[in-house]
Residue, then its C-alpha position, 0 to 999 in steps of 0.5 A: m575250328n578244323a584241326a589236323p589229326q596230328q595236333l588232335a592226337e598230341a593234344f589228347s596225349r597231353h591231357e588236353f581233353e576239352t580241346t579234342r572232345p568235338y572230334l571224338a566219334d560217337a562210336i569211339r573205342w579207347n583200348m588202355v592195354g592191360s587195363e580196360v577198354i572204354s566204348g562210346k564218346e560219352n564213356v571216354v569223356n567221362t574217363c577224361q573227366q576223371s583224369v582232369r579231376y585227378l591232374a588238377d593237383v598234379q604237376v605234369n612235366f612232358m620230358k619227350c613228346r613225339v609225334i608220327a603221322g600217316d593218312q589215318h593213323v597217328v602215333v604219339e610216344s611221350l615220357a612224362e614226370y608226375t608230382d603230386p601234391q606230396q611231392q611224390l614223383s613218378k615218370v610214365a612212358s606212353c604210346d597213344i595210337y590213333e585212328f581217324a575216319d572223317g576227321k575224327i577220332v575213332e580208335i585209341t590204343s594206349y600203352a603206359v608203363e611206369i619207369p623206376l626212378q633212379 
């Protein structure tokens, strides 16, 4: 499968990690601003697998997902509600900036903020 950068970026931001796995560069760098920087495909894949395990029991509702694509960069802005098994709700606004080279994701910069519930 040969996916467009816009499709890959949106899939990753929507937690569809298996779809994007073949398109991660070996030397990928994922900067989770204010948290950590993950370097290397194996480490990024491990982080994604941890996220998948956590999300297995969580209902995710994307309320907004806007994609802006350029030649080598794609930006995905999203707003999502997460409901855990105890029915506790959280709302997260995020922005992921993807850089591509030779059809692969080489860098991701992620900003995420939990929004107070009203």
